C-alpha positions, 0 to 999 in steps of 0.5 A: 852609714847604715845599721845599729852601730852607725845609729849608736856612733851618731848618738854618740857624736851628738852627746859629745857636740852638746858637752863641748858646747856646754863647756863654752866653746863656739859652734866653729870649734865644736864643728872642727873638734867633732869633724862635722860641718858648721851646718850640722853642728847646731842639729847635733847639739840639739839632739845631743841635749835631748839625749843627755836629758834622758840619761842625766839624773834628775 
């Protein structure tokens, strides 16, 4: 994956992982739903939390 579209898809996936984790799902469940490995999911959640904090109203 390269290019701007891939970058946006990656950010969307990170936000989705963070939202799933906020709903109380375990890391394994988030990884299974999002289609990423368990090793990648915590990094995706951290990125997603940062991205969501930029877009959420204060």
